[in-house]
N, C-alpha and C positions, 0 to 999 in steps of 0.2 A: 503493501502501501504508500502512495506516495504522498511526503508530508503535507499536501494540500487537500488532502480526502476525508474526509469523515465517516462516521458508521452510516449516514444516509447513502443512500443510494441513489446517484444521480441517474433522472432518464434522460433520453433523446428531448423529449417532451420540456424537460427544465430547461434544457439547452439551448432547444430551438427559442422557446419564449426568452431565454437572458440574447441570446447573438442576435436575434429576428426583429422582436420586439422593445424591448426594454432598451438596447442599445439604439433604434433607430426612434425612439422617443429622444434618447441623450441626444443622441447625434445632432438631430435638425434642431433640437432646442440651444443648442450649443451656437451651431451657424448662427440660424436665426437670431439668439441675442447679441451676437457678435458683430451680424451686420446692424443691429438698431446701436449698439455702441458708438461704431464707425459712421454710422449716418447721423449721428445726434439726437436721436429719438430720446434715450433714454435723460442723455441730459436735458433736455427739452422738459419731458414729463418731473424728472426733480426741481427745475426752477420753477416751473407752475405748482409744485407744490410748495415752495417756500412763500408762496403767497397768501397760503391759507394762514388764517389765525389759529383752527382749531389744529387737532391731532391727526394725520394724515393715515390715514389706513387703505384708502384708495385711491388712484385718479383717472377719472374719467377724459377723453379723448374721440375725437371722428378722425373720420379718414383726412376731410376736408379741411380739418384744420392744423395735420401735420404736413398736410401737402402747402399751405398756403406758409408755414410760418417756418416751415424746414425750405423748401421749395422741391421738394419732392413729388415724383409720380405718381397719379391716385391709383392706376390701374397696378402696379409693383406694391402699392402700398395694400392696398386690398390681396395681394398674395401673400405678403409679411404677415398683418397681419391674421390670416384665416391658418397660417402655419404654428402661430404662437398662442391662438385659442384652441389649438386641436393638441398642442403640447402643455396647454395648461400654466400659460405666464398670464394672458388674459380672457378676460369671459364677455361676453354679451351684456351692456349695460341696458336694462329694459325699461329703465326708468326716463329713458328718452330714445328718440326715434336714430337707427341705425348710429350708434353711440357703442362702442368698445371703452371696457376700464380693467386694472388690474387683479389679478384674483387674488385671494385672500394670502397676506404676507408678502405678496411678492415686492409692494414697495419697501417693507427692508430687507428683504432679501437681496434684491438683485438693480433698484433703484437709488434708493436714500446712500450714498457711497461716504456720508459719513458717520452712518448710524453702526452699531454696537453687533448687529447681525449680518451683515452686509457680505455675503460673496459672490458679487456679481465679476471683479477682477480675477477671482479662481475661477471663470469659467472663461473669461475674458483670454486667461492664459492658456485653456485647451483651443480655443478660439485658435490663437495665434499658431499652436501645433500643427494645427488643421488645414492652414493659411500659407505653411511654410514647408508644405512636404516637398518640394522641389530642392530646398536646400538639406535636407535629411537624405534625400536620394545621393544627390552631390557629395556630402560629406560620409554617408556609409560605403561608397566608393571609392573615392579617394583620401581618405583621411582629414580632409584639408576643414580648416576652423579659420574661423574669421576673429574681427577685433571689437571688443564688445560696443565698443565707439562707432561700429556700422551697424547698429541694431535700428530698423527705424523709430524712428524720435515715437511716435504713439506706443511701439511695443515696449519700449522702454519704458517712457511713463510709465505704464500699464506693470510695469514689472517693479517700478520703482512703487507703486500704489500697493503690491501685494506681499512687499518687503515691508510697508509699512504697518501693513494688516497682523503679521506677525510681529511687527514689532511692539503693537500695543498689547496684542496675547502676553509676548514676554513682560511688558513693564506691571501688568496684570496681576500677572506672577509671582513678578520682584515685590510688588507691594505688599503681596499676602505671607509670602514665604523669608524675604529681608526684612525684618519689621525697623532692626534698628539700623542699618543703612538707609532704609527711607525715612526716617527721625531727622538724620544727618542732612538729607537734601532739602528737607522741608525749610531750613534756617536759609536768611541770608548770606550765610557766609560760603553755602556750597559751592562747587564747582566741578560742571560736567559738562565731556568733551563726547561728541561721537564722531567716530573715526569713520570718513567714508558715509557723509550725510545724505549726500544725495541730491534729491530737489528737493530735501527739509520735509516730507511727508511724517518721518520719526520724531524726527525733531519736534515739528509741531507736537507731536502729541504729548510728548515728554515735558516742553513746555508749559502745556494746556493743565497740566499736574500737577508740576513743582515750580509756582509761581514766584519764590523768592530766590529760586536760584540765577546765578549765571552760568549761561552756556557758549559752547564755542562747536564750529562744526567745520569739520575739514574734507577736501574733496579737491581731485584731482581733474574732475569734470566741469568744467566750463560753464556750460549749460545747465548741470546740476546746479550749481554754485548760482548762477545770475536765479534759475528758476525761485531756489532756496529764497536769496534775498527780495525777492518780489514779494514770496509769501510772507517773510517775515517784515518787511513795509506795512503790507496790508494787515497787521494782525499790530501794528503799533509798538511792535517788539522791539525794537533800535539798540535798547537803550541794553538789555540781558541778554546779548547774545553777538558774538563774533565770528564771522564767515571768511574762510579764508580759501583759495583756490592753490592749492600747496600740499605737494606729497608729505607724510607723517614725518619722514626723515629728517626734512629739512623744519618741519613746524618744530621737533623735539629740540635743534639747536637755536632756534628763535624764540625760545618762552620759556621766562621761569615761575610759571602756574602750575602749580601741582593740584590734579586732579582725585574730589571723592569717588566719582564714578566716571568709567569708562564707555563705552558702548559702541559695540564692534555687530552691527545686525543686518546678515545676511551680505556678508561682504569677502569675508576669509575663502569663502568656497571660488570666488571669482579671482581673488590673489592669483602673481606669481604662483603656480603651482610647486614650484623649488622649495622646499622644505626648508632650506636654510637661508630663503629669502623670509618664510614666514616667520622662522624664528626671530628672527630682526625687526620684524616690526611687532612680536609679543615683546621683544626685549624695549623697543621704544614705547611701547604702552606703558610696562612696568617703568619706566622712568618718569613720565608722565603722569603716576599713580602718587598721592600719599601715601605713607608708611601703612597705614588701614583701609587704604583705595579698596575699590574692588573694580574686576571688570567685568562685564554682560557681556556673551558672546552668545546669540543667538543665531543659530545655522541649521540647517537641515540637517541631520544623521542619518545617511543612509548605509544598511548594509551591505554587507558583501554579497551580489547575485545570490550564492549556493547556500546562504545560508539561512537554516528554516525559516519560514513566514511565522512569527508568531503575532502580526499585528497587520490591519490595513497599512498601506504601504503606497498604495496609489499614487494620492499628492506628493509623498516623496520621490518616487521614481518620477513622477510626471517633471519635478522640478529636476531631476538629473536628464530627462531625456531635453527637457526647454535646454539646459547651457551645456550639451554636450558638444551642440558647434561652435563655442567662444570657449572651450577648453577648462572648462571649470575641473574643478578636483574637490572632492565632497569627504569626508571624514563619516567612519560609525565611532559607537562611544568610546571602543577600544583604541583607536588608532587615533582618534583626538586626544586622549589624556597623554597616550605617550608623546605626542608632539608637546601636549605643557608641560610635562615633567620634565622633557629637554631643552627649557625655557630656564630663566628665572624667577620665574614662579613655583612659591612650593605647593599651594593650597588649590584642588580644582573641587567642585561639586557640582553634578548633573540636579538640578532642580527640576524635578518633572509631578507633575499634577496630571493625571489619565493622560489624554495625548501632545500636552502641550507641555515644554522643554525648555528651557535655558541652561548655560554654564556661569556658574558663580566663579570667578579664580581671583583667589588673590594673593599677596607679597607672602 
């Protein structure tokens, strides 16, 4: 018996339902939702919801409304809305003639991108895989990899939003399980740095929670830093955060600031895959931290291909598949702990709660 079999016999009917019916609904949902994101339809519905003074549970719209406001063809819209009704994202609004609305909880799950239940960016990640099959085919045949800067802007921003979603989970778990560290950064004297802050989405989440702390964000991507600066300016946080387009090894030589918390969120696996380089990154972070400082590493832990499957791994493996083309290198728990043990850090703990986790690393 293989490691994935159970005592319940799997029939051909079970497999037919799984691959023909369930997968078809899932695939069509991903395609249609991804199209809606690209066309700005879900962003339009989000902005429409912001005009309501009451709590939004569903949003109604007409085809003509979408066509007029977004300059889209009615005939194509008809087909698109129809497939999403079939997939359960929309339903008919019987209170008005020829009107559709979002199905129960769809606003929270797929439209409200600032809400805690939002999973739309994860589905968009699957869509990105579907729309980039030619790149996968070329990569599998040739082994060719590309630079992360070659990723289309819309996909890269989507990846940043997915990373920030993971970062918000890490922050909630940190607040629950690292209470003494949390007390420190609630004070006005606390300093927090995010290495690889990108577009600033994760930094924004932490700044909202820890309003007295001072923040620094660094990244080598000029587009990311520019977007982060706009985000900070819109929130009137310029007096609380400093943003720099600079490599970590250069920043370390230019600052005297010591930090209570350093955050490395969904960044490590995208760095130069050479462990010597990654150890130099860890040693530079070690230098930046106070003696009682904490390094928080949020990153996908992916077990070896042939390690027994003990949990659902779809999202982790999807991350691996999405980034194989840019040369990303992931760790499992054992290899990551080995990396940290080879660095200047002495104390490593995997903070885990059900499927959520992060690494708490200390001097």
